[in-house]
C-alpha positions in Angstrom: -16.4 44.2 -10.8 -19.1 46.9 -10.7 -18.7 50.0 -12.9 -20.5 53.2 -12.1 -22.0 55.6 -14.6 -18.9 57.7 -14.8 -16.6 56.9 -17.7 -13.7 54.5 -17.1 -11.2 57.2 -18.0 -12.7 59.5 -15.3 -12.5 56.7 -12.7 -8.9 56.0 -13.6 -8.1 59.7 -13.3 -9.8 60.0 -9.9 -8.0 56.9 -8.5 -4.6 58.1 -9.8 -5.1 61.6 -8.2 -6.2 60.0 -4.9 -3.2 57.7 -4.9 -0.7 60.5 -5.6 -2.3 62.5 -2.8 -1.9 59.6 -0.4 1.7 58.8 -1.5 2.9 62.4 -1.4 5.5 61.7 -4.1 7.8 64.7 -4.7 7.7 66.5 -8.0 11.1 65.3 -9.3 11.6 64.4 -12.9 13.5 61.3 -14.0 17.1 62.0 -14.7 17.3 64.9 -12.3 20.6 64.8 -10.4 19.4 62.6 -7.5 22.2 60.1 -7.8 25.9 60.0 -8.9 27.9 57.1 -10.1 31.0 56.4 -7.9 33.4 53.6 -7.1 33.0 51.2 -4.2 35.9 49.0 -3.0 35.6 45.5 -4.3 32.4 46.1 -6.2 33.3 48.4 -9.1 30.9 51.2 -9.9 27.7 52.0 -8.0 24.9 54.5 -7.6 24.9 56.8 -4.6 22.2 59.2 -3.5 23.0 62.9 -3.9 20.2 64.0 -1.6 17.5 62.5 0.6 15.4 60.4 -1.7 11.8 59.6 -0.9 9.9 56.4 -2.0 8.3 57.0 -5.4 11.0 59.3 -6.7 11.9 58.6 -10.3 15.7 58.0 -10.6 16.1 57.4 -14.3 14.2 56.7 -17.5 17.0 55.3 -19.8 17.2 54.2 -23.4 18.9 51.0 -24.2 22.5 51.1 -25.4 22.1 47.9 -27.3 19.9 44.8 -27.1 20.3 41.2 -28.0 17.4 39.0 -29.0 17.0 35.6 -27.4 19.3 32.9 -28.8 21.9 35.5 -29.9 25.1 36.1 -28.1 27.3 39.1 -27.3 30.6 39.2 -29.2 33.7 41.3 -29.9 31.7 43.6 -32.2 29.6 44.8 -29.3 32.7 45.5 -27.3 34.3 47.5 -30.1 31.1 49.4 -31.0 30.1 50.4 -27.5 32.9 51.7 -25.2 30.4 52.0 -22.3 29.9 48.3 -22.6 33.6 47.6 -22.4 33.8 49.6 -19.1 31.2 47.4 -17.3 32.5 45.0 -14.7 32.9 41.4 -15.7 33.8 38.2 -13.8 36.8 36.2 -14.9 37.5 35.0 -17.5 36.2 38.1 -19.2 34.4 37.6 -22.4 31.7 39.7 -24.2 29.0 37.2 -23.3 30.0 37.0 -19.6 30.1 40.8 -19.5 26.6 40.9 -21.0 25.2 38.2 -18.7 26.5 40.1 -15.6 25.0 43.5 -16.7 21.8 43.1 -18.8 18.2 43.8 -18.1 15.2 42.0 -19.6 13.1 43.9 -22.0 9.6 43.0 -23.3 6.5 44.7 -24.8 5.2 46.1 -28.1 5.2 42.7 -29.7 9.0 42.4 -29.5 10.6 39.1 -29.3 12.1 38.5 -25.8 15.4 40.3 -25.5 17.8 41.7 -23.0 19.7 45.0 -23.1 22.7 46.9 -21.8 22.3 50.4 -20.3 25.0 53.0 -19.9 23.9 54.0 -16.4 21.4 51.4 -15.1 23.9 48.6 -15.7 26.0 50.2 -12.9 23.5 49.6 -10.2 24.5 47.0 -7.6 22.4 44.3 -6.0 20.8 43.7 -2.6 18.3 41.1 -1.5 16.6 44.0 0.4 16.5 46.6 -2.4 15.7 50.3 -2.0 14.9 50.8 -5.7 13.0 48.9 -8.4 13.6 48.6 -12.1 11.2 47.8 -14.9 11.0 48.0 -18.7 8.3 50.4 -19.9 7.6 49.8 -23.6 5.3 52.8 -23.8 7.9 55.5 -22.9 9.6 57.3 -25.8 9.8 55.8 -29.3 11.2 52.5 -28.3 10.7 52.2 -24.6 12.7 53.0 -21.5 14.2 51.2 -18.5 12.8 52.9 -15.4 14.2 52.9 -11.9 12.2 54.3 -8.9 13.0 54.5 -5.2 10.9 52.1 -3.2 12.3 53.1 0.2 13.8 56.2 1.8 17.4 56.5 0.7 19.6 58.9 2.8 22.2 61.1 1.2 25.3 59.2 0.1 23.7 55.8 0.6 24.0 53.3 -2.1 21.0 52.8 -4.4 20.4 49.0 -4.8 18.0 46.8 -6.8 17.3 43.1 -6.6 18.6 41.4 -9.7 16.4 38.4 -9.2 13.3 39.3 -7.3 11.7 35.9 -8.3 14.1 34.1 -5.8 13.2 36.3 -2.9 11.7 33.4 -0.9 14.6 31.1 -1.4 17.3 30.5 1.2 20.5 32.5 1.3 22.5 29.6 -0.3 19.9 29.1 -3.0 19.9 32.8 -3.8 23.7 32.8 -4.0 23.7 29.9 -6.4 21.2 31.6 -8.7 23.4 34.6 -9.1 26.7 32.8 -9.8 26.9 34.3 -13.4 27.0 37.8 -11.9 30.4 37.0 -10.4 29.8 38.0 -6.8 28.6 36.8 -3.5 25.9 39.0 -1.9 26.7 40.4 1.5 23.5 42.3 2.2 21.9 42.0 5.6 19.6 39.2 4.5 22.6 37.1 3.3 24.7 37.6 6.5 23.3 34.4 8.1 26.2 34.7 10.6 24.4 37.6 12.3 21.1 37.6 14.3 19.3 39.9 11.7 20.5 37.6 8.9 19.2 34.5 10.8 15.8 36.2 11.4 15.7 37.1 7.7 16.3 33.5 6.8 13.4 32.3 9.0 11.0 34.9 7.6 11.8 33.9 4.0 11.4 30.2 4.8 7.9 31.0 6.2 7.1 33.3 3.3 7.9 30.4 0.9 5.5 28.1 2.7 2.7 30.8 2.7 3.3 31.6 -1.0 3.0 27.9 -1.9 -0.3 27.6 0.1 -1.7 30.7 -1.5 -0.7 29.6 -5.0 -2.7 26.4 -4.6 -5.9 28.5 -4.3 -5.1 31.0 -7.1 -7.8 29.7 -9.5 -10.2 28.5 -6.8 -13.9 28.7 -7.4 -15.6 31.3 -5.1 -17.7 28.6 -3.5 -14.6 26.6 -2.4 -12.4 29.4 -0.9 -11.8 29.4 2.8 -10.8 32.1 5.3 -7.4 30.4 5.8 -6.2 31.8 2.5 -7.0 35.3 3.6 -5.2 34.8 6.9 -2.2 33.5 4.9 -2.2 36.6 2.7 -2.4 38.8 5.8 0.6 37.0 7.4 2.6 37.1 4.2 2.0 40.9 3.9 3.2 41.5 7.4 6.4 39.4 6.9 7.1 41.1 3.6 6.9 44.5 5.3 9.1 43.3 8.2 11.7 42.0 5.7 11.6 45.3 3.7 10.4 43.5 0.5 8.2 46.3 -0.8 7.9 45.4 -4.4 6.7 43.4 -6.3 5.8 40.8 -3.7 3.9 43.1 -1.3 1.9 44.4 -4.2 1.1 40.8 -5.3 -0.1 40.0 -1.8 -2.5 43.0 -1.8 -3.8 41.8 -5.2 -4.4 38.4 -3.7 -6.4 40.0 -0.9 -8.4 41.9 -3.4 -9.1 38.7 -5.4 -10.2 36.9 -2.2 -12.8 39.6 -1.4 -13.9 39.6 -5.0 -14.5 35.9 -4.9 -16.3 36.3 -1.5 -18.5 38.9 -3.1 -19.3 36.6 -6.0 -20.1 33.8 -3.5 -22.8 35.8 -1.7 -24.1 37.9 -4.6 -27.9 38.0 -4.8 -28.5 36.0 -1.6 -31.2 37.3 0.7 -30.0 39.4 3.6 -26.4 39.6 2.1 -26.6 43.1 0.5 -24.7 44.8 3.3 -22.0 42.1 3.5 -21.7 42.2 -0.3 -21.1 45.9 -0.1 -18.5 45.4 2.6 -16.7 42.8 0.4 -16.6 45.4 -2.4 -15.1 48.0 -0.1 -12.5 45.5 1.2 -11.7 44.6 -2.3 -11.1 48.2 -3.3 -9.0 48.9 -0.2 -6.6 46.1 -1.1 -6.6 47.2 -4.8 -5.7 50.7 -3.8 -2.8 49.5 -1.7 -1.5 47.7 -4.8 -2.1 50.7 -7.0 0.0 52.9 -4.6 2.9 50.4 -4.8 2.6 50.1 -8.6 2.9 53.9 -8.9 5.7 54.2 -6.4 7.8 51.5 -8.1 6.9 52.0 -11.8 5.5 55.5 -12.3 1.9 56.5 -13.0 2.3 55.8 -16.8 3.4 52.2 -16.5 1.6 49.2 -17.9 1.4 47.7 -14.4 -0.6 50.8 -13.2 -3.0 50.5 -16.2 -3.4 46.8 -15.5 -4.3 47.4 -11.8 -6.8 50.2 -12.7 -8.4 47.9 -15.2 -8.7 45.2 -12.5 -10.4 47.7 -10.2 -13.1 48.9 -12.7 -13.7 46.0 -15.0 
């Protein structure tokens, strides 16, 4: 992608400033009292909003209570050493490993071996297939990294704050999603999983169509610019609309905008240097940047401006 004479750092700063201006994110610091932990019948503890929370609001930056490296297991030592771990919900029969499986978050980065961790507060957040918050591990925060949680939708006062435990299965059917979450010890009853209702049935249809579109788009991921067709761009547009209709803001909508940006980049590569194509080439570049900026806004909203994902998107835009 073209780079202007200004330094990369200056371009990054300008894009971040513009994105913040467009987003209008409120000046709330993480760990401000925007939520409280309370009890919900049949579901143990939960997070509830203390005030009206706008998208992009940082809810928490939390240090890990303890972590377990891949191939290791939780045991009685962890339960005796960490009272907060013992208090977390656990499906029957209760064992340290089952408690860990039901409450951990994946952690990566800084050349660490793959591991998962337990968090005193974040491990209390409940699940929804249509979440209003997003979690991510940021290895660059603090001395050893932090788990971040940001609002990705407006959350009214006293409403429950919810994340998607397994966003990778978002395009699966209700039954497939339930099967993939058995180790958590609950059956999801969010609106998308209520297939006995009209909204639930409509959600099921949307997700089935999104799975088809995702599969078609994936087949063109590494396509040569000379081989791509307009059909892929139409698929990306349709997927973006369905994601917004479904309320799946992140990460899938951000990925669809990245796909659009890549399509326009390939199109620009296809016509580069051809006679009479200068204006169209410039139009492709502008469309590419428009889609990239939409992704950047979602990255900032869901992860914070200092996240690795934001840096990656900025690098894509100006490299």
